[in-house]
LUMRO-460107 format. One record per residue (C-alpha): residue number from 1; x, y, z. Coordinates in pm, whole numbers. Layout:
<pt num="NUM" c1="X" c2="Y" c3="Z"/>
...
END
This chain:
<pt num="1" c1="4749" c2="6342" c3="3621"/>
<pt num="2" c1="4709" c2="6706" c3="3718"/>
<pt num="3" c1="4676" c2="6785" c3="4089"/>
<pt num="4" c1="4421" c2="7057" c3="4186"/>
<pt num="5" c1="4594" c2="7384" c3="4273"/>
<pt num="6" c1="4482" c2="7388" c3="4637"/>
<pt num="7" c1="4608" c2="7031" c3="4680"/>
<pt num="8" c1="4936" c2="7121" c3="4512"/>
<pt num="9" c1="4991" c2="7401" c3="4764"/>
<pt num="10" c1="4927" c2="7165" c3="5055"/>
<pt num="11" c1="5156" c2="6911" c3="4891"/>
<pt num="12" c1="5436" c2="7167" c3="4881"/>
<pt num="13" c1="5376" c2="7252" c3="5247"/>
<pt num="14" c1="5393" c2="6886" c3="5344"/>
<pt num="15" c1="5709" c2="6827" c3="5142"/>
<pt num="16" c1="5877" c2="7130" c3="5298"/>
<pt num="17" c1="5760" c2="7086" c3="5655"/>
<pt num="18" c1="5780" c2="6708" c3="5689"/>
<pt num="19" c1="6129" c2="6663" c3="5549"/>
<pt num="20" c1="6328" c2="6404" c3="5751"/>
<pt num="21" c1="6541" c2="6678" c3="5908"/>
<pt num="22" c1="6235" c2="6844" c3="6062"/>
<pt num="23" c1="6136" c2="6765" c3="6423"/>
<pt num="24" c1="5827" c2="6566" c3="6328"/>
<pt num="25" c1="5717" c2="6523" c3="6687"/>
<pt num="26" c1="5738" c2="6894" c3="6768"/>
<pt num="27" c1="5474" c2="7043" c3="6540"/>
<pt num="28" c1="5425" c2="7340" c3="6772"/>
<pt num="29" c1="5777" c2="7453" c3="6687"/>
<pt num="30" c1="5695" c2="7487" c3="6319"/>
<pt num="31" c1="5499" c2="7808" c3="6368"/>
<pt num="32" c1="5228" c2="7952" c3="6142"/>
<pt num="33" c1="5161" c2="7748" c3="5832"/>
<pt num="34" c1="5286" c2="7431" c3="5998"/>
<pt num="35" c1="5203" c2="7086" c3="5868"/>
<pt num="36" c1="4972" c2="7031" c3="6165"/>
<pt num="37" c1="4775" c2="7341" c3="6073"/>
<pt num="38" c1="4771" c2="7243" c3="5706"/>
<pt num="39" c1="4628" c2="6904" c3="5797"/>
<pt num="40" c1="4360" c2="7063" c3="6016"/>
<pt num="41" c1="4259" c2="7313" c3="5746"/>
<pt num="42" c1="4207" c2="7056" c3="5474"/>
<pt num="43" c1="3863" c2="7090" c3="5319"/>
<pt num="44" c1="3651" c2="6787" c3="5224"/>
<pt num="45" c1="3806" c2="6617" c3="4922"/>
<pt num="46" c1="4150" c2="6774" c3="4970"/>
<pt num="47" c1="4466" c2="6585" c3="5051"/>
<pt num="48" c1="4843" c2="6619" c3="5092"/>
<pt num="49" c1="5074" c2="6401" c3="4885"/>
<pt num="50" c1="5454" c2="6416" c3="4901"/>
<pt num="51" c1="5597" c2="6068" c3="4827"/>
<pt num="52" c1="5938" c2="6217" c3="4745"/>
<pt num="53" c1="5997" c2="6260" c3="5120"/>
<pt num="54" c1="6036" c2="5882" c3="5151"/>
<pt num="55" c1="6063" c2="5744" c3="4797"/>
<pt num="56" c1="6071" c2="5379" c3="4899"/>
<pt num="57" c1="5991" c2="5148" c3="5185"/>
<pt num="58" c1="5686" c2="4986" c3="5347"/>
<pt num="59" c1="5369" c2="5179" c3="5426"/>
<pt num="60" c1="5127" c2="5210" c3="5718"/>
<pt num="61" c1="4789" c2="5385" c3="5714"/>
<pt num="62" c1="4629" c2="5544" c3="6022"/>
<pt num="63" c1="4262" c2="5649" c3="5996"/>
<pt num="64" c1="4105" c2="5874" c3="6264"/>
<pt num="65" c1="3726" c2="5867" c3="6284"/>
<pt num="66" c1="3726" c2="6170" c3="6515"/>
<pt num="67" c1="3920" c2="6397" c3="6281"/>
<pt num="68" c1="3805" c2="6235" c3="5953"/>
<pt num="69" c1="4166" c2="6217" c3="5838"/>
<pt num="70" c1="4392" c2="5941" c3="5708"/>
<pt num="71" c1="4770" c2="5960" c3="5748"/>
<pt num="72" c1="4995" c2="5748" c3="5524"/>
<pt num="73" c1="5346" c2="5665" c3="5645"/>
<pt num="74" c1="5622" c2="5519" c3="5431"/>
<pt num="75" c1="5933" c2="5395" c3="5605"/>
<pt num="76" c1="5812" c2="5571" c3="5920"/>
<pt num="77" c1="5771" c2="5911" c3="5752"/>
<pt num="78" c1="5433" c2="6072" c3="5672"/>
<pt num="79" c1="5404" c2="6105" c3="5294"/>
<pt num="80" c1="5033" c2="6171" c3="5260"/>
<pt num="81" c1="4733" c2="6307" c3="5450"/>
<pt num="82" c1="4375" c2="6291" c3="5326"/>
<pt num="83" c1="4029" c2="6387" c3="5433"/>
<pt num="84" c1="3794" c2="6089" c3="5456"/>
<pt num="85" c1="3428" c2="6010" c3="5502"/>
<pt num="86" c1="3359" c2="5712" c3="5727"/>
<pt num="87" c1="3042" c2="5531" c3="5837"/>
<pt num="88" c1="2736" c2="5730" c3="5934"/>
<pt num="89" c1="2521" c2="5652" c3="6238"/>
<pt num="90" c1="2395" c2="5297" c3="6217"/>
<pt num="91" c1="2675" c2="5200" c3="5979"/>
<pt num="92" c1="2972" c2="5279" c3="6202"/>
<pt num="93" c1="3317" c2="5209" c3="6063"/>
<pt num="94" c1="3480" c2="4949" c3="6291"/>
<pt num="95" c1="3793" c2="5046" c3="6480"/>
<pt num="96" c1="4092" c2="4819" c3="6525"/>
<pt num="97" c1="4393" c2="4669" c3="6352"/>
<pt num="98" c1="4325" c2="4558" c3="5997"/>
<pt num="99" c1="4524" c2="4433" c3="5700"/>
<pt num="100" c1="4452" c2="4482" c3="5331"/>
<pt num="101" c1="4289" c2="4155" c3="5229"/>
<pt num="102" c1="4204" c2="4228" c3="4867"/>
<pt num="103" c1="4268" c2="4497" c3="4605"/>
<pt num="104" c1="4064" c2="4578" c3="4296"/>
<pt num="105" c1="4084" c2="4885" c3="4071"/>
<pt num="106" c1="3722" c2="4852" c3="3953"/>
<pt num="107" c1="3483" c2="4717" c3="4212"/>
<pt num="108" c1="3110" c2="4744" c3="4277"/>
<pt num="109" c1="2930" c2="4689" c3="4604"/>
<pt num="110" c1="2730" c2="4369" c3="4629"/>
<pt num="111" c1="2554" c2="4507" c3="4937"/>
<pt num="112" c1="2445" c2="4857" c3="4831"/>
<pt num="113" c1="2288" c2="4882" c3="4484"/>
<pt num="114" c1="2602" c2="4794" c3="4292"/>
<pt num="115" c1="2759" c2="5125" c3="4403"/>
<pt num="116" c1="3101" c2="5192" c3="4246"/>
<pt num="117" c1="3402" c2="5152" c3="4477"/>
<pt num="118" c1="3703" c2="5253" c3="4265"/>
<pt num="119" c1="4049" c2="5154" c3="4384"/>
<pt num="120" c1="3895" c2="4930" c3="4648"/>
<pt num="121" c1="4117" c2="4787" c3="4922"/>
<pt num="122" c1="3924" c2="4542" c3="5138"/>
<pt num="123" c1="3973" c2="4551" c3="5516"/>
<pt num="124" c1="3701" c2="4303" c3="5622"/>
<pt num="125" c1="3512" c2="4029" c3="5443"/>
<pt num="126" c1="3197" c2="4185" c3="5584"/>
<pt num="127" c1="3204" c2="4484" c3="5350"/>
<pt num="128" c1="3445" c2="4744" c3="5496"/>
<pt num="129" c1="3702" c2="4883" c3="5253"/>
<pt num="130" c1="3906" c2="5184" c3="5150"/>
<pt num="131" c1="3792" c2="5331" c3="4818"/>
<pt num="132" c1="3738" c2="5649" c3="4622"/>
<pt num="133" c1="3406" c2="5824" c3="4675"/>
<pt num="134" c1="3210" c2="6135" c3="4768"/>
<pt num="135" c1="3334" c2="6333" c3="5070"/>
<pt num="136" c1="3062" c2="6567" c3="5201"/>
<pt num="137" c1="3265" c2="6672" c3="5506"/>
<pt num="138" c1="3114" c2="6432" c3="5760"/>
<pt num="139" c1="3068" c2="6056" c3="5811"/>
<pt num="140" c1="2831" c2="5945" c3="5536"/>
<pt num="141" c1="2927" c2="5595" c3="5418"/>
<pt num="142" c1="2781" c2="5252" c3="5493"/>
<pt num="143" c1="3094" c2="5172" c3="5695"/>
<pt num="144" c1="3364" c2="5203" c3="5432"/>
<pt num="145" c1="3636" c2="5467" c3="5434"/>
<pt num="146" c1="3580" c2="5699" c3="5140"/>
<pt num="147" c1="3882" c2="5879" c3="5001"/>
<pt num="148" c1="3923" c2="6150" c3="4735"/>
<pt num="149" c1="3944" c2="5976" c3="4398"/>
<pt num="150" c1="4296" c2="6097" c3="4323"/>
<pt num="151" c1="4422" c2="6003" c3="4668"/>
<pt num="152" c1="4258" c2="5659" c3="4645"/>
<pt num="153" c1="4440" c2="5597" c3="4317"/>
<pt num="154" c1="4775" c2="5712" c3="4455"/>
<pt num="155" c1="4730" c2="5510" c3="4775"/>
<pt num="156" c1="4642" c2="5202" c3="4571"/>
<pt num="157" c1="4970" c2="5238" c3="4384"/>
<pt num="158" c1="5191" c2="5221" c3="4693"/>
<pt num="159" c1="5016" c2="4956" c3="4903"/>
<pt num="160" c1="5029" c2="4577" c3="4894"/>
<pt num="161" c1="4825" c2="4292" c3="5034"/>
<pt num="162" c1="4880" c2="4244" c3="5406"/>
<pt num="163" c1="4962" c2="4610" c3="5472"/>
<pt num="164" c1="4855" c2="4728" c3="5819"/>
<pt num="165" c1="4569" c2="4976" c3="5857"/>
<pt num="166" c1="4484" c2="5109" c3="6203"/>
<pt num="167" c1="4143" c2="5274" c3="6249"/>
<pt num="168" c1="4101" c2="5476" c3="6568"/>
<pt num="169" c1="3804" c2="5654" c3="6723"/>
<pt num="170" c1="3934" c2="5913" c3="6968"/>
<pt num="171" c1="4109" c2="6234" c3="6873"/>
<pt num="172" c1="4362" c2="6184" c3="7153"/>
<pt num="173" c1="4512" c2="5881" c3="7329"/>
<pt num="174" c1="4279" c2="5640" c3="7150"/>
<pt num="175" c1="4215" c2="5278" c3="7236"/>
<pt num="176" c1="4118" c2="5007" c3="6994"/>
<pt num="177" c1="3744" c2="5008" c3="7050"/>
<pt num="178" c1="3516" c2="4709" c3="6985"/>
<pt num="179" c1="3409" c2="4648" c3="6628"/>
<pt num="180" c1="3145" c2="4426" c3="6476"/>
<pt num="181" c1="3263" c2="4141" c3="6258"/>
<pt num="182" c1="2969" c2="4055" c3="6030"/>
<pt num="183" c1="3169" c2="3791" c3="5843"/>
<pt num="184" c1="3276" c2="3611" c3="6159"/>
<pt num="185" c1="3635" c2="3612" c3="6036"/>
<pt num="186" c1="3804" c2="3786" c3="6330"/>
<pt num="187" c1="4087" c2="3617" c3="6514"/>
<pt num="188" c1="3998" c2="3509" c3="6867"/>
<pt num="189" c1="4324" c2="3445" c3="7054"/>
<pt num="190" c1="4311" c2="3197" c3="7337"/>
<pt num="191" c1="4403" c2="3273" c3="7697"/>
<pt num="192" c1="4763" c2="3318" c3="7800"/>
<pt num="193" c1="4783" c2="2964" c3="7928"/>
<pt num="194" c1="4725" c2="2837" c3="7571"/>
<pt num="195" c1="5102" c2="2855" c3="7526"/>
<pt num="196" c1="5316" c2="2933" c3="7226"/>
<pt num="197" c1="5195" c2="2892" c3="6868"/>
<pt num="198" c1="5433" c2="2933" c3="6571"/>
<pt num="199" c1="5316" c2="2832" c3="6223"/>
<pt num="200" c1="5510" c2="3042" c3="5970"/>
<pt num="201" c1="5400" c2="2817" c3="5687"/>
<pt num="202" c1="5050" c2="2963" c3="5715"/>
<pt num="203" c1="5181" c2="3265" c3="5524"/>
<pt num="204" c1="5524" c2="3231" c3="5367"/>
<pt num="205" c1="5553" c2="3599" c3="5275"/>
<pt num="206" c1="5394" c2="3939" c3="5316"/>
<pt num="207" c1="5413" c2="4241" c3="5549"/>
<pt num="208" c1="5452" c2="4157" c3="5917"/>
<pt num="209" c1="5219" c2="4307" c3="6180"/>
<pt num="210" c1="5243" c2="4235" c3="6553"/>
<pt num="211" c1="4970" c2="4313" c3="6806"/>
<pt num="212" c1="5041" c2="4308" c3="7180"/>
<pt num="213" c1="4743" c2="4306" c3="7416"/>
<pt num="214" c1="4806" c2="4400" c3="7778"/>
<pt num="215" c1="4455" c2="4283" c3="7870"/>
<pt num="216" c1="4509" c2="3936" c3="7723"/>
<pt num="217" c1="4880" c2="3925" c3="7815"/>
<pt num="218" c1="4936" c2="3793" c3="7467"/>
<pt num="219" c1="5120" c2="3883" c3="7147"/>
<pt num="220" c1="4984" c2="3792" c3="6803"/>
<pt num="221" c1="5194" c2="3789" c3="6484"/>
<pt num="222" c1="5041" c2="3832" c3="6139"/>
<pt num="223" c1="5211" c2="3799" c3="5801"/>
<pt num="224" c1="5031" c2="3892" c3="5484"/>
<pt num="225" c1="4712" c2="3931" c3="5685"/>
<pt num="226" c1="4722" c2="3581" c3="5833"/>
<pt num="227" c1="4800" c2="3481" c3="6191"/>
<pt num="228" c1="5124" c2="3284" c3="6199"/>
<pt num="229" c1="5208" c2="3296" c3="6569"/>
<pt num="230" c1="5093" c2="3380" c3="6919"/>
<pt num="231" c1="5242" c2="3363" c3="7267"/>
<pt num="232" c1="5191" c2="3481" c3="7627"/>
<pt num="233" c1="5372" c2="3802" c3="7713"/>
<pt num="234" c1="5460" c2="3974" c3="8040"/>
<pt num="235" c1="5475" c2="4354" c3="8019"/>
<pt num="236" c1="5696" c2="4526" c3="8273"/>
<pt num="237" c1="5503" c2="4855" c3="8283"/>
<pt num="238" c1="5131" c2="4945" c3="8273"/>
<pt num="239" c1="4972" c2="5002" c3="7932"/>
<pt num="240" c1="4697" c2="5264" c3="7938"/>
<pt num="241" c1="4614" c2="5325" c3="7573"/>
<pt num="242" c1="4713" c2="5225" c3="7223"/>
<pt num="243" c1="5035" c2="5305" c3="7037"/>
<pt num="244" c1="5162" c2="5203" c3="6695"/>
<pt num="245" c1="5528" c2="5147" c3="6613"/>
<pt num="246" c1="5694" c2="5100" c3="6275"/>
<pt num="247" c1="6046" c2="4981" c3="6196"/>
<pt num="248" c1="6219" c2="5219" c3="5960"/>
<pt num="249" c1="6528" c2="5121" c3="5764"/>
<pt num="250" c1="6679" c2="5061" c3="5422"/>
<pt num="251" c1="6891" c2="5272" c3="5187"/>
<pt num="252" c1="7193" c2="5239" c3="5414"/>
<pt num="253" c1="7001" c2="5347" c3="5725"/>
<pt num="254" c1="7026" c2="5140" c3="6043"/>
<pt num="255" c1="6687" c2="4999" c3="6150"/>
<pt num="256" c1="6505" c2="5225" c3="6394"/>
<pt num="257" c1="6172" c2="5183" c3="6573"/>
<pt num="258" c1="5945" c2="5488" c3="6560"/>
<pt num="259" c1="5622" c2="5553" c3="6749"/>
<pt num="260" c1="5345" c2="5681" c3="6524"/>
<pt num="261" c1="5057" c2="5909" c3="6625"/>
<pt num="262" c1="4709" c2="5756" c3="6620"/>
<pt num="263" c1="4529" c2="6087" c3="6667"/>
<pt num="264" c1="4506" c2="6214" c3="6311"/>
<pt num="265" c1="4827" c2="6415" c3="6341"/>
<pt num="266" c1="5168" c2="6351" c3="6191"/>
<pt num="267" c1="5379" c2="6307" c3="6505"/>
<pt num="268" c1="5662" c2="6053" c3="6483"/>
<pt num="269" c1="5912" c2="5989" c3="6764"/>
<pt num="270" c1="6209" c2="5753" c3="6797"/>
<pt num="271" c1="6160" c2="5470" c3="7044"/>
<pt num="272" c1="6399" c2="5483" c3="7338"/>
<pt num="273" c1="6681" c2="5230" c3="7347"/>
<pt num="274" c1="6588" c2="4931" c3="7558"/>
<pt num="275" c1="6214" c2="4995" c3="7524"/>
<pt num="276" c1="6137" c2="4642" c3="7402"/>
<pt num="277" c1="6320" c2="4485" c3="7696"/>
<pt num="278" c1="6011" c2="4550" c3="7910"/>
<pt num="279" c1="5832" c2="4272" c3="7718"/>
<pt num="280" c1="5910" c2="3918" c3="7833"/>
<pt num="281" c1="5817" c2="3633" c3="7600"/>
<pt num="282" c1="5930" c2="3278" c3="7531"/>
<pt num="283" c1="6291" c2="3287" c3="7406"/>
<pt num="284" c1="6232" c2="3055" c3="7111"/>
<pt num="285" c1="5926" c2="3258" c3="7007"/>
<pt num="286" c1="6126" c2="3582" c3="7035"/>
<pt num="287" c1="6401" c2="3442" c3="6811"/>
<pt num="288" c1="6145" c2="3322" c3="6557"/>
<pt num="289" c1="5981" c2="3665" c3="6543"/>
<pt num="290" c1="6319" c2="3838" c3="6520"/>
<pt num="291" c1="6393" c2="3626" c3="6215"/>
<pt num="292" c1="6103" c2="3778" c3="6017"/>
<pt num="293" c1="6109" c2="4136" c3="6148"/>
<pt num="294" c1="6225" c2="4375" c3="5876"/>
<pt num="295" c1="6183" c2="4743" c3="5787"/>
<pt num="296" c1="5811" c2="4803" c3="5762"/>
<pt num="297" c1="5715" c2="4569" c3="6043"/>
<pt num="298" c1="5436" c2="4727" c3="6246"/>
<pt num="299" c1="5366" c2="4673" c3="6616"/>
<pt num="300" c1="5043" c2="4787" c3="6783"/>
<pt num="301" c1="5048" c2="4789" c3="7163"/>
<pt num="302" c1="4704" c2="4814" c3="7322"/>
<pt num="303" c1="4548" c2="4798" c3="7667"/>
<pt num="304" c1="4237" c2="4637" c3="7515"/>
<pt num="305" c1="4152" c2="4272" c3="7470"/>
<pt num="306" c1="4177" c2="4099" c3="7134"/>
<pt num="307" c1="3932" c2="3829" c3="7235"/>
<pt num="308" c1="3602" c2="3871" c3="7051"/>
<pt num="309" c1="3444" c2="3622" c3="7288"/>
<pt num="310" c1="3477" c2="3867" c3="7576"/>
<pt num="311" c1="3156" c2="3844" c3="7780"/>
<pt num="312" c1="3163" c2="4212" c3="7875"/>
<pt num="313" c1="3138" c2="4318" c3="7511"/>
<pt num="314" c1="3036" c2="4042" c3="7274"/>
<pt num="315" c1="3098" c2="4264" c3="6971"/>
<pt num="316" c1="3468" c2="4298" c3="7051"/>
<pt num="317" c1="3732" c2="4214" c3="6793"/>
<pt num="318" c1="4034" c2="4424" c3="6704"/>
<pt num="319" c1="4200" c2="4206" c3="6444"/>
<pt num="320" c1="4039" c2="4125" c3="6110"/>
<pt num="321" c1="4226" c2="3858" c3="5917"/>
<pt num="322" c1="4177" c2="3635" c3="5620"/>
<pt num="323" c1="3916" c2="3364" c3="5693"/>
<pt num="324" c1="4010" c2="3001" c3="5702"/>
<pt num="325" c1="3964" c2="2833" c3="5361"/>
END
């Protein structure tokens, strides 16, 4: 498939500027023509695609509603950036931590006049998905995340069920804002005193995502999009926003945790040694989680609550998972 010339130029810039040897977290040092500037200058329907930077490994997608950009990471390295079109007023795209629940190359909406949704990747059972579509340069969908057709096809080829997708609202230091759950399938974790839950048989395989809520003082573990464990957690330092972390490894590399930007940029920074020691959790639970953590595991640390029953905001839910059969 031939890539449009303007996209090819951006692709070359991404491949050159985001090579592993580059200081990914110091975009201001890259000077004119930097990757950050290239991302900002993308026109509606354009995208960057450089999978050769990280030819293998697990992927993570970050979508920024504020910047109308999606950043794809593989093995902790940004390999693609795309313009998007999210939900217009009245059909707002929900923010939060999602997993890919279903994939279908040819799909048609059963809510909106049988509209085509090519390379559909479902994020909620209430109708929110990633798919190819028209990008006018502003939020225009019924809540889905529209992608350029070529990017949607390429993204579809490198993802798998259970992959983590984080949708954020703010352009800087975002929090996981409340999101409506029309299907009623969101996970509502119990209070900290509910104790430890560990049911790995709920999902025997699939990508692992971990969400830590400072508000709930609780950690939730998902595998393949299903909740398999939960436990109270004590956090040694205040949490004021939301940060995503991904475990990079493989190909002879030692595992390394990286923090990933949620602002629509491509910043990636190594996590300081001893960082995870500030989180205190049941020893048996910690050992169980350690046994399934592997390169590609994603952790989202948030100051917000995960409890959709919160009386202050009854629309709140930041995890969308597969509904109970």
